[in-house]
C-alpha positions, 0 to 999 in steps of 0.5 A: 060511115059516109058523112064520117069518111066526107068530114074527117078521113081527108084529114087522116090521109098521107096526102093531106098531111104532107100538103099541111106540112109544106104549106106550114113549112113555106108560111113559117119560113118567111117568118124569122121567129118561126123559121125554125119551125118551117124547117122542121115542116119541111124536113117531116114532109121530106122524111115522111116522102121517102117512107111512103114512097120509096120504102116497102111500108105500102105493100106491108101495111096492105099485104097484112090486111090481104093475108086475113083470108086466104084465095079462095081457089076451090069455090066449088068445095064450098057445099051448101053455098048458092048466092055469090054477093059482090060488093061495089067500089066506084063506078059512073054511067055514061052513055058515051063509054062502054061499061067496062070504062064506067066501073072502076078497076076494084069494081071490075076485079070484084065482078070478075072474080064473082063471074069465076065463082058463078062459073065454078058453082052450078046453079049459083046466083049472083047479088050485086050491091051498090046504090047511086053515088050521083043523082039522075044516074043508075046505081052501082048496083044496076051498073054491076049487072049490066056488066054481068049481062054484057058478059053473058050472065043470065038476068035471071041469075042476077039480083040487084040491090041498088039502094045501099050507101056504105059496106054495111048497108050493102050486107044489111039490104042483102040479107033479104035474099041470103038470109042466113044460107052460106054465101060467098062474100066477094070484095077486094082482099083488104077490104075482107076484114071489115066486110066479114065482120059486118056479115057475122054481125048480122047473123050471116054466114060468109064465105071470104072471097078475096079479089083485087089481091094487089101485094100478097103475092109479092108478101106472102106469109108462108116465106121464111124470115130470111127471105122476107127480109130480102124481099124487103130489102129489095123494095127499097128504090126509086119513088113510086106514086102508086105506094101512097095509094096502097098506103092510103087505102090501108089507112082507109080500111083501118079507119073504117074498121074502128068507126064501124067498131065504135058504132057497133057494126061489127 
């Protein structure tokens, strides 16, 4: 997935598409024979801007992914589960900043959810999974373990997986400790579809434990059709750059799931 992500995914992002349309529109506008094509590119770019930044498309795309697995409100009711696998997102090693600044927002949300489950399930252990992103730095798994220790989680209750590079390897490498036992699979809510599918493909027994739930509280699946329409109408408004992040996050996940399916990882 890493090679595919580096080469192909940038060409599938909204940012890349908008940049390409802008450049094409400007270049074509300077050539009389292509000026009409240039205007079409600029108009298309403006429409994409309005749809992505000013409409609730971003929230709809992401909330559909987040709604696939409900929040785990009572982890203590999941009998037999004693491992909590927390998947990594991003982080850096820096001695000049505290560990809370070295881990990305998503990684922090996932870790906090793992800690919440840990305190609710007596006798549980936390597995943190993530390899190195850069040479001569700690792995993401080690950085996550450092954060857990800073939050007074006993080192004896922490298992560190430090060699994986993607979701599939996160789970494949962690299987050596978890085996076929039921376990809490903690990752961002929108990422759970792919992570759960990988775990089941590997013969594991995951319990979906969504973290970093961004949009579901604003677009819950249980609201009536009329209320859903009203909420969507209210969501139209001034441009919000945060929506671009949400759209690209959803695209990334759909592309990742498709790639895993093509490579028979799910």
